[in-house]
N, C-alpha and C positions, 0 to 999 in steps of 0.2 A: 527724601531719604531714600526713593527704593529707588530714583535714579542713581542713586554715589555707590547703591552696589551693581546695577547694574540685570533691575529688572525690567528694565522698561529696555533691553535691548533685542529684534528682535532674531538676530543669532542663536541665541539663547533658545527662544521656543523654537525655529528651526532643527535647533540642535536638537531638544525634546521629540520632538514628532519624529527626529531623523531617528530617535531611539528607542520610540515606540514600535515606529516600522520595523524597525531590527528585531524586538525582541513579538513582535509580531511572528515576523521568519522565523524563527525561532521555536517557539512555544507554542503556538498560535497557528491555528486558520490561516489557508494562505489564499489567494486570489483563487484557485483553479478550487475551491471546497476540498483537498486533503491536509489531513496534520500532517505538518512542518515535522522530519523524524522517522515518521510510519516508512519501514520497508515490507516488504514490496511495495508500491502502490499497485492498487490490481481498481479491474472493474466486476461486477457480477449482475448475471444477468439470467433471465430464466429466456429458453426459446420452447417453450411449453412440452418439450420433452424431458432436458434436462437445465439444470442452472449448470450454470458454463463460467467462468472463469480465467481471466487474463495477467495476469501477474508482471511487470517489468519486471528483471530481471539482470542487464545487462554486463558483459563478462565472464559468467560463466560457463561452464559443462554443465549438460544434465546427469551427468552421477555424482557432481557439484550439491547437488538439489535430492531431498529428501520432500511428500508429500502425504501426507495421514488425513484419513474418512472417517472421519463416523457418521452416522445417519445424522446430527444438524452441526456438525462445526465440520471445516478443512483445516490442518496447520500448514503449510510451505515454513523450510526450514533447508537452510544453506548455511557456509561462511563467503564469505567474502574476502580473497586474498591482498594485503598490500599491496601498491605497485609505487614500491620507495625506490628514486633516485641516489644510489650513491655523492656522498659528495657533494651536493643540490642543495640551495638554501630558498626556503618554500613561501613563497609571497600570501601562499591560497593554497586550503587543504578541504574544498567541500566533499570528495568523496569517500564516503566510509568506508572502511573493513572494519571484518573479524564477524563474532559467527548472529545472524540473524533468526527467528521464528516468530512468526504472523498467525496469527489464528482468527478464525471471522465465526461468526455463530450464520445459520445457515435457514433461509426464510420459507423453508420446505425440507422433511426430510426426504431424504435420498436412499438407496440404494448402495454403501459402499462396497459391496464384491464388487459392481459394473463399473468405478471410477475407471477413469482413462485421464493418462495426461501426455501434453507433447511439449519438446522445448526445443524453437526454434529461433533463431537469431533473436537473441536474446529475451522471445515473450515465451512465457511459460501457460500455457491450455489446462487447465481442467474440465472436463466433463463428469458431470455429477449429474447422473440420470437420476429420474425425480422416483419414491418409493412408490408400488403401485397403490398403495393404497391413498395417497395423496394426488392421484392423475384421475383428472375429472371423464367419467362415464357419463356412456350418454344414456339416457331411460328409455325405454320403449313404452309409449301410453298403452294402454291395455282399452278398451271400450267397455 
């Protein structure tokens, strides 16, 4: 009975596996450790004096971006313009467009008054100096 309805067909299971991979790609974790659809992708690291965020935002100008910092969060906002080719029949459209905003929590408090940002070659780099209270201090030991 099962064979009559095609349940034993290997092609069906291959198609189910392909569909599962496609759903994971669209909605879940990808092999690179980033969530599909999260924009802009970024790295955050601590160099001892500051937290540094590097975000990939190709195709924009610096004036198209906004960066906002608080003591414990960073927000990057902007707009990616659509690049439509008039009269074209698209076969695939993977490049998103429109307004985006991403806010991340920071692992340490920073000094928002000293934050600096630079945008070169599609990479936004934001340097967030650690707040004085979070910097390690060498303690002199008395006798």
